[in-house]
C-alpha positions as CSV (number, residue, x, y, z in Angstrom):
1,M,9.5,-51.1,44.8
2,R,8.5,-54.8,44.4
3,K,5.5,-57.1,43.9
4,L,4.7,-58.4,47.4
5,N,3.1,-61.7,46.6
6,I,4.6,-63.8,43.7
7,L,1.2,-65.3,43.1
8,L,-0.1,-61.8,42.2
9,T,2.8,-60.9,40.0
10,V,1.6,-59.5,36.7
11,C,3.1,-57.3,34.0
12,F,2.1,-53.7,34.4
13,A,-0.4,-52.4,31.8
14,L,-1.6,-49.2,30.3
15,V,-5.1,-48.1,30.8
16,F,-6.1,-49.7,27.5
17,A,-4.1,-52.9,28.3
18,S,-1.4,-52.1,25.8
19,T,2.3,-52.8,26.6
20,A,4.1,-49.9,28.3
21,Q,7.1,-48.7,26.6
22,P,10.0,-46.5,27.9
23,Q,10.2,-42.9,26.7
24,S,11.4,-42.2,23.2
25,P,14.3,-41.8,22.6
26,A,14.9,-44.2,25.5
27,G,17.9,-43.8,27.7
28,V,18.9,-40.4,26.2
29,N,19.2,-38.8,29.6
30,N,20.4,-41.8,31.7
31,A,23.4,-39.8,32.9
32,E,20.9,-37.7,35.0
33,L,20.7,-40.6,37.5
34,S,24.2,-41.3,38.6
35,G,25.9,-42.1,41.9
36,N,24.7,-43.3,45.2
37,Y,21.1,-43.0,46.3
38,A,18.8,-43.7,49.2
39,F,15.1,-44.0,48.8
40,T,11.9,-44.2,50.8
41,F,8.4,-45.5,49.7
42,N,4.9,-45.4,51.2
43,G,2.1,-47.3,49.7
44,M,-0.7,-49.9,50.0
45,T,-1.1,-53.5,48.8
46,T,-4.4,-54.8,47.5
47,G,-5.5,-58.4,46.7
48,G,-8.7,-57.3,45.0
49,G,-12.1,-56.3,46.2
50,G,-11.1,-52.8,47.1
51,A,-9.4,-53.8,50.4
52,S,-5.8,-52.8,51.1
53,T,-3.1,-53.1,53.7
54,V,-0.2,-50.9,54.5
55,F,3.2,-51.3,52.9
56,A,6.5,-49.4,53.1
57,G,10.1,-49.7,52.0
58,V,13.5,-48.1,52.4
59,G,16.8,-48.8,50.7
60,R,19.7,-47.7,48.5
61,F,21.4,-48.3,45.2
62,T,24.2,-47.1,42.9
63,A,23.3,-45.8,39.4
64,D,26.1,-45.9,36.9
65,G,24.7,-43.1,34.7
66,A,24.3,-45.6,31.8
67,G,21.1,-47.4,32.7
68,N,22.3,-49.9,35.3
69,L,21.7,-50.2,39.0
70,I,24.2,-52.0,41.2
71,N,24.8,-52.5,45.0
72,G,21.1,-52.3,45.7
73,E,19.7,-53.1,49.1
74,L,16.1,-53.0,50.2
75,D,14.0,-53.4,53.4
76,T,10.2,-53.7,53.2
77,N,7.4,-54.3,55.7
78,G,3.7,-54.9,55.5
79,I,1.0,-57.4,56.6
80,G,2.3,-61.0,56.6
81,P,5.8,-62.5,56.0
82,Q,5.4,-62.3,52.2
83,E,5.6,-58.5,52.5
84,K,8.9,-58.4,54.4
85,L,12.4,-58.2,53.0
86,I,15.4,-57.7,55.1
87,A,18.5,-56.2,53.5
88,Q,17.5,-57.7,50.2
89,T,20.3,-57.2,47.6
90,F,19.3,-56.3,44.1
91,I,20.5,-55.0,40.7
92,G,18.4,-53.4,38.0
93,T,18.1,-51.2,35.0
94,Y,16.6,-47.8,34.1
95,Q,16.0,-45.6,31.1
96,I,15.4,-41.8,31.2
97,G,13.8,-40.2,28.2
98,A,14.2,-36.8,26.6
99,D,11.5,-35.3,28.9
100,H,13.4,-36.5,32.1
101,R,10.8,-39.2,32.9
102,G,12.2,-42.6,33.6
103,V,11.3,-46.2,34.1
104,M,13.2,-48.5,36.5
105,N,13.1,-52.3,36.8
106,L,14.4,-53.9,40.0
107,N,15.6,-57.5,40.0
108,I,14.0,-58.6,43.3
109,P,11.7,-61.4,44.3
110,G,8.4,-60.9,42.4
111,G,9.8,-58.1,40.3
112,G,9.3,-54.3,40.6
113,T,8.7,-51.5,38.1
114,L,8.9,-47.8,39.0
115,A,8.2,-44.7,37.0
116,F,10.2,-41.6,38.1
117,A,10.6,-38.0,37.3
118,M,14.0,-36.3,37.6
119,M,14.8,-33.0,39.4
120,A,17.6,-30.6,38.5
121,N,19.6,-31.6,41.6
122,G,19.8,-35.3,40.5
123,N,17.1,-36.5,42.9
124,A,13.8,-38.1,41.7
125,K,10.2,-38.6,42.6
126,F,8.8,-42.1,41.9
127,I,5.7,-44.3,41.9
128,E,5.2,-48.0,41.6
129,I,3.4,-49.0,38.4
130,D,3.2,-52.8,38.3
131,A,-0.2,-53.3,39.9
132,A,-2.9,-54.6,37.6
133,G,-6.3,-56.2,37.7
134,G,-7.0,-55.0,41.2
135,H,-3.9,-56.7,42.6
136,G,-0.5,-55.4,43.6
137,T,1.1,-52.4,45.3
138,V,0.6,-48.7,44.6
139,G,2.4,-45.8,46.3
140,S,5.0,-43.0,46.0
141,G,8.4,-42.2,47.2
142,T,11.6,-40.2,46.7
143,M,15.2,-41.1,45.7
144,E,17.9,-38.8,47.0
145,K,21.7,-38.6,46.3
146,T,23.7,-39.7,49.3
147,D,26.9,-38.6,51.0
148,T,28.9,-41.9,51.5
149,T,31.3,-40.2,54.0
150,A,28.3,-40.1,56.4
151,Y,28.0,-43.9,56.5
152,N,29.3,-44.2,60.1
153,T,27.7,-44.1,63.5
154,S,30.0,-41.2,64.5
155,Q,28.6,-39.0,61.8
156,I,25.1,-39.2,63.3
157,T,25.6,-36.6,66.0
158,G,23.8,-33.5,67.2
159,D,20.2,-32.5,67.5
160,Y,17.5,-34.2,65.3
161,A,13.8,-33.8,64.7
162,F,11.9,-36.8,63.4
163,G,8.5,-37.6,61.9
164,M,6.9,-41.0,61.0
165,V,3.4,-42.0,60.0
166,G,1.6,-45.1,59.0
167,L,-1.2,-47.6,59.5
168,D,-1.7,-50.6,61.8
169,G,-3.1,-54.0,60.8
170,S,-6.6,-52.7,60.9
171,N,-5.7,-49.6,58.8
172,N,-5.9,-47.3,61.8
173,R,-3.5,-44.3,61.4
174,T,-0.7,-43.4,63.7
175,A,1.8,-40.6,63.6
176,I,4.8,-39.7,65.7
177,A,6.8,-36.4,65.7
178,G,9.6,-35.6,68.1
179,R,13.3,-34.8,68.6
180,F,16.4,-36.2,70.3
181,T,20.1,-35.6,70.6
182,A,22.6,-38.1,69.1
183,N,26.0,-38.5,70.8
184,G,27.8,-40.0,67.8
185,A,28.3,-43.2,69.7
186,G,24.9,-44.8,69.4
187,T,22.8,-43.2,72.1
188,F,19.9,-40.7,71.9
189,T,19.3,-38.4,74.8
190,N,17.0,-35.4,75.6
191,G,14.2,-37.1,73.7
192,A,10.6,-35.8,73.4
193,S,7.7,-36.8,71.1
194,D,4.0,-36.5,70.5
195,V,2.0,-39.5,69.3
196,N,-1.5,-39.6,67.7
197,Q,-3.1,-43.0,67.5
198,S,-6.4,-42.5,65.7
199,G,-7.2,-39.4,67.8
200,L,-5.6,-40.6,71.0
201,F,-2.9,-37.9,71.5
202,T,-0.1,-38.3,74.0
203,T,3.2,-36.6,74.8
204,W,6.1,-38.8,75.6
205,N,9.7,-38.3,76.8
206,L,12.0,-40.7,75.1
207,V,14.4,-42.5,77.4
208,G,16.9,-45.2,76.4
209,A,16.7,-44.8,72.7
210,N,19.7,-45.9,70.6
211,Y,21.1,-46.3,67.1
212,I,24.0,-47.8,65.1
213,V,25.2,-47.8,61.5
214,T,25.5,-51.6,61.0
215,D,26.9,-51.4,57.4
216,T,29.4,-48.6,56.5
217,V,29.3,-49.6,52.9
218,S,25.5,-49.4,52.3
219,G,24.7,-46.7,54.9
220,R,22.2,-49.0,56.6
221,G,21.6,-48.8,60.3
222,I,19.1,-49.7,63.1
223,M,17.3,-47.5,65.6
224,N,15.4,-48.4,68.7
225,L,12.9,-46.2,70.4
226,P,11.3,-47.0,73.8
227,P,7.5,-47.8,74.1
228,L,5.5,-45.1,72.4
229,A,2.1,-46.6,71.3
230,G,-0.8,-48.2,73.1
231,G,1.1,-49.5,76.1
232,V,3.1,-51.9,73.8
233,P,5.6,-53.5,76.2
234,T,8.4,-53.7,73.6
235,N,10.4,-51.0,71.9
236,L,9.8,-49.8,68.4
237,N,12.5,-51.0,66.0
238,F,13.5,-49.1,62.8
239,I,15.8,-49.7,59.9
240,F,17.4,-46.5,58.4
241,Y,19.4,-45.6,55.4
242,I,21.6,-42.5,55.4
243,V,21.1,-39.7,52.9
244,N,23.6,-37.6,54.6
245,A,24.6,-36.7,58.2
246,G,21.6,-34.5,58.4
247,K,19.0,-36.8,56.9
248,L,17.9,-40.4,57.4
249,F,15.1,-42.4,55.9
250,A,13.7,-44.7,58.6
251,M,11.1,-47.5,58.5
252,E,9.7,-49.6,61.4
253,T,10.5,-53.3,61.1
254,D,8.2,-54.7,63.8
255,A,5.5,-57.1,62.7
256,V,2.4,-55.1,61.8
257,T,-0.6,-56.0,64.1
258,I,-3.7,-54.3,65.3
259,A,-1.6,-52.8,68.1
260,T,1.6,-52.1,66.2
261,P,1.6,-49.7,63.2
262,L,4.0,-49.7,60.3
263,L,5.7,-46.3,60.6
264,N,7.8,-44.7,57.9
265,G,9.4,-41.3,57.8
266,V,12.4,-39.1,58.1
267,V,15.0,-37.9,60.7
268,L,16.4,-34.4,60.1
269,Q,19.2,-32.6,61.8
270,Q,18.0,-29.5,63.7
271,Q,19.7,-26.3,62.8
272,S,19.1,-24.6,66.2
273,P,20.7,-21.3,67.1
274,T,23.1,-20.9,69.9
275,G,21.1,-21.3,73.2
276,G,18.4,-23.2,71.4
277,F,15.2,-22.2,69.6
278,S,13.1,-19.3,70.7
279,S,9.9,-17.5,69.6
280,A,12.1,-15.6,67.1
281,S,12.7,-18.9,65.3
282,L,9.2,-18.6,63.9
283,S,9.1,-15.3,62.0
284,G,7.7,-14.8,58.5
285,G,5.9,-17.2,56.3
286,M,5.8,-21.0,56.3
287,V,3.9,-23.2,53.8
288,I,2.4,-26.2,55.5
289,Y,1.0,-29.4,53.9
290,L,-0.7,-32.1,55.9
291,T,-2.3,-35.5,55.2
292,G,-4.7,-37.5,57.3
293,R,-7.1,-40.5,57.0
294,A,-10.6,-39.8,58.2
295,G,-13.1,-42.4,59.2
296,S,-16.6,-42.8,57.9
297,G,-18.7,-39.7,57.4
298,C,-16.0,-37.4,56.0
299,G,-17.4,-35.8,52.9
300,G,-20.6,-37.8,53.2
301,G,-18.9,-41.1,52.5
302,I,-19.3,-44.3,54.4
303,G,-15.7,-45.5,54.5
304,P,-12.2,-44.1,55.2
305,A,-11.4,-40.9,53.3
306,S,-8.3,-38.9,52.6
307,N,-8.1,-35.6,54.5
308,V,-5.6,-33.1,53.2
309,L,-4.7,-29.5,54.0
310,A,-2.3,-26.9,52.7
311,G,-1.8,-23.4,53.9
312,L,0.3,-20.5,54.9
313,L,1.3,-19.9,58.5
314,S,2.7,-16.4,59.2
315,A,4.4,-15.8,62.5
316,N,5.5,-12.5,64.0
317,G,8.5,-13.8,66.0
318,V,7.0,-13.0,69.4
319,G,4.3,-15.6,69.8
320,G,1.5,-14.5,67.4
321,L,0.5,-15.9,64.1
322,N,-1.9,-15.8,61.2
323,L,-3.1,-18.9,59.4
324,T,-4.8,-19.3,56.0
325,Y,-5.5,-22.8,54.7
326,D,-7.5,-24.9,52.3
327,Q,-8.7,-28.4,53.2
328,N,-10.5,-31.2,51.5
329,C,-11.8,-34.1,53.5
330,G,-13.3,-36.8,51.3
331,G,-14.7,-34.3,48.8
332,A,-15.9,-31.8,51.3
333,P,-13.6,-28.7,50.7
334,T,-13.2,-25.7,53.0
335,S,-11.2,-22.6,52.8
336,T,-10.3,-20.4,55.8
337,T,-8.4,-17.1,55.7
338,G,-6.8,-14.9,58.3
339,L,-7.2,-17.0,61.5
340,L,-5.3,-15.4,64.4
341,G,-3.5,-17.6,66.8
342,T,-0.6,-18.0,69.3
343,Y,2.4,-20.2,69.7
344,S,4.9,-21.1,72.4
345,L,8.3,-22.5,71.4
346,A,10.6,-24.5,73.7
347,S,14.3,-24.4,73.3
348,N,14.3,-28.0,71.9
349,G,12.1,-26.9,69.0
350,R,8.8,-28.3,70.2
351,T,6.1,-25.7,69.3
352,A,2.6,-25.6,70.7
353,I,0.2,-23.8,68.3
354,R,-3.3,-22.7,69.1
355,V,-5.7,-21.2,66.6
356,G,-9.1,-20.7,68.0
357,T,-10.1,-24.0,69.5
358,N,-7.6,-25.9,67.3
359,Y,-4.3,-27.2,68.6
360,L,-1.3,-28.6,66.8
361,V,2.3,-29.4,67.5
362,A,5.4,-28.7,65.5
363,Y,9.0,-29.7,65.9
364,L,11.3,-27.2,64.3
365,V,14.1,-28.4,62.1
366,S,15.3,-24.9,61.5
367,S,13.7,-21.4,61.4
368,N,10.3,-21.7,59.7
369,Q,10.9,-25.4,58.9
370,A,9.0,-28.0,60.9
371,I,7.4,-31.4,61.2
372,F,3.7,-31.1,62.1
373,I,1.3,-33.4,64.0
374,V,-2.3,-32.6,64.8
375,P,-4.4,-34.3,67.7
376,D,-7.4,-34.9,65.4
377,S,-9.2,-38.2,64.6
378,S,-7.8,-38.3,61.1
379,V,-4.2,-37.9,62.4
380,L,-3.1,-35.0,60.2
381,F,0.6,-35.1,59.8
382,G,3.1,-33.3,57.5
383,F,5.6,-30.6,57.0
384,G,6.2,-26.9,56.9
385,E,8.8,-25.1,54.8
386,P,10.0,-21.5,54.9
387,Q,8.3,-19.4,52.2
388,A,10.6,-17.2,50.2
389,P,10.2,-13.6,51.3
390,V,9.0,-12.2,48.0
391,S,5.8,-10.9,46.4
392,F,4.4,-13.8,44.4
393,T,2.8,-13.4,40.9
394,N,2.1,-15.8,38.1
395,S,5.6,-15.3,36.7
396,T,7.0,-16.8,39.9
397,V,5.7,-20.2,38.7
398,K,7.8,-20.7,35.6
399,G,10.0,-23.4,34.2
400,T,10.2,-27.2,34.4
401,Y,8.9,-29.0,37.6
402,A,8.9,-32.7,38.6
403,G,5.5,-33.4,40.2
404,S,4.2,-36.2,42.3
405,T,1.6,-37.3,44.8
406,T,2.7,-37.4,48.4
407,T,2.0,-40.3,50.8
408,P,-1.5,-41.7,49.9
409,A,-3.9,-42.0,52.8
410,T,-6.4,-44.3,51.0
411,L,-6.3,-46.8,48.1
412,G,-8.5,-44.5,45.9
413,V,-5.9,-41.6,45.9
414,G,-4.6,-40.9,42.4
415,I,-0.9,-41.6,42.4
416,F,1.3,-40.1,39.7
417,S,4.7,-38.7,38.9
418,G,5.7,-36.6,35.9
419,E,7.4,-33.7,34.3
420,F,5.6,-30.4,33.8
421,T,6.3,-27.0,32.3
422,A,4.8,-23.7,33.6
423,D,4.9,-20.6,31.3
424,G,4.5,-17.9,33.9
425,A,1.9,-16.0,31.8
426,S,-0.4,-13.4,33.3
427,P,-3.2,-13.1,34.3
428,T,-3.5,-16.9,33.6
429,G,-0.6,-19.2,33.4
430,N,-0.5,-22.6,31.7
431,I,1.0,-25.9,32.8
432,T,1.6,-28.7,30.4
433,G,3.3,-32.1,31.0
434,I,3.4,-35.8,30.8
435,E,2.6,-38.0,33.8
436,D,2.7,-41.7,34.8
437,I,-0.1,-43.0,36.9
438,G,-0.2,-46.0,39.2
439,A,-3.5,-47.7,40.1
440,P,-4.6,-51.1,41.3
441,S,-6.4,-51.5,38.0
442,G,-3.3,-51.0,36.0
443,A,-0.8,-48.2,35.1
444,S,-1.3,-45.4,32.6
445,T,2.0,-44.1,31.3
446,G,2.9,-41.1,29.2
447,V,-0.5,-39.4,29.8
448,A,-0.7,-35.8,28.6
449,A,-1.7,-33.3,31.3
450,N,-2.5,-29.6,31.3
451,A,-3.9,-27.0,33.6
452,T,-4.3,-23.2,34.0
453,Y,-3.3,-21.3,37.2
454,S,-3.6,-17.9,38.6
455,V,-1.7,-16.5,41.6
456,A,-3.6,-13.9,43.6
457,S,-2.4,-10.4,43.2
458,T,-3.8,-9.3,46.5
459,P,-2.5,-10.4,48.9
460,T,0.8,-11.4,47.3
461,N,1.2,-14.4,49.7
462,G,1.7,-17.1,47.1
463,R,-1.9,-18.5,47.2
464,G,-3.4,-19.3,43.8
465,T,-5.9,-21.4,42.0
466,I,-5.3,-24.2,39.6
467,A,-7.7,-26.0,37.2
468,G,-7.3,-28.9,34.8
469,S,-5.9,-32.4,34.8
470,V,-2.9,-31.3,36.9
471,G,-4.3,-31.1,40.4
472,G,-8.0,-30.9,39.4
473,N,-9.7,-27.8,40.6
474,G,-7.6,-26.9,43.5
475,I,-5.5,-24.4,45.4
476,M,-1.7,-23.9,45.1
477,Y,0.6,-22.4,47.7
478,I,4.0,-21.3,46.5
479,V,7.0,-22.1,48.7
480,S,9.6,-20.5,46.3
481,P,10.0,-20.0,42.6
482,S,11.4,-23.6,42.5
483,K,8.6,-25.3,44.5
484,F,4.8,-25.2,45.1
485,V,2.2,-27.5,46.6
486,V,-1.4,-28.2,45.5
487,V,-4.5,-29.4,47.2
488,S,-7.4,-30.5,45.0
489,L,-10.8,-29.3,46.2
490,S,-12.8,-31.3,43.6
491,D,-11.4,-34.8,44.3
492,L,-13.3,-37.3,46.5
493,N,-9.9,-39.0,47.2
494,P,-7.6,-35.9,47.6
495,A,-3.9,-35.8,48.1
496,V,-1.2,-33.2,48.6
497,L,0.7,-32.8,45.3
498,I,4.3,-31.5,45.3
499,F,6.0,-29.8,42.3
500,E,9.7,-29.1,42.5
501,Q,12.3,-28.0,40.0
């Protein structure tokens, strides 16, 4: 991403203060990153002393497949003018090693160094690794190949669901999930949303929202939403970069204050059936993974703590569901199985879910795919993905995966990206890999990692255990043979980890 304050600029370091080197042989797989990409980043900036402020960025670049970045453009936002870049152009370089891990250097004010892990589809997961000595920015993001034919306002048309999350100037968490219809001419209609501001949950109808692709070369555009949070009298303004006609990376550009959060997220085209969604649009299994930021007292701590959850929601297509999940709030893990609940699903995709006394809202993107928001004080927010309809065993998790930490909720969350290989052995499988770790104290690159895992044979629902330096002592939920998520139950600063081929 970038260093946010030139006075704090330092060279990134390894954990033993040695100079970081690219993978060996360097550049051997540079052709894996080739073409046009959009990216999104969520993180935090610290100036020392353990305090942090929110930071986010979105942008695009072209990779030539030979180690060079051209046509780069970046928008960032955070606390203070030094954190803000507007359509900042950049070039850069990258090197991808034999193990498909890469290092990228961006030529932007203050500099920026990223470590990334390639996936088979040409996309990548990345982290920032140039913080050191308690100063700088840490966080994670994703780079995705773009469709340049969608770089036009007219291509943004149809029904979309959206989800955005972030912190305000006092590090209070806010999330928004919703949907609207784009007319291809710059106007959103039929808008609806749910907002959680540190536990204050509100449902809003969006009226008067609009958008435009301002640059048909870079795929950059602006989006304006009507007042959503805290009675703020002005609209919320976003920059977006197009991945394709069905996906936008969007970041709020308003000044970050105690009343205005910095929101960053995604807009996804809804694949609704003829006549709209119905109860039948939830049928079968959905793996969900959510992240929140709890206040003092979570896990017995005295400060903010990360609150994470992963689980399996199984719906019957007629309004009934079953929920199994594992949660860790600041080092206080819980596991719950077989909760019965109900759901009601509107034709626009908004879904109200009730499990016992708990309530959550989802906006469907397609059948069994959704954006989730929970009206709790930690502002749990995340995604649900359709689980492959197969019986899962250890052999399901086999092959090479790119892994990374999802959006960190607190500064203490361990942030990494890396490449890992699972052997699929039974009854206990083995994962080995190499990871790059970003931390305020300094980066650790090329760190060997290993773990064992075991997928439950009964029930064959894709839930399993994992233990070792990959995910700590945690629980895994398999989405499909090509993807699984992990929640650590032993970590005082937990996160949701994503592994994807």
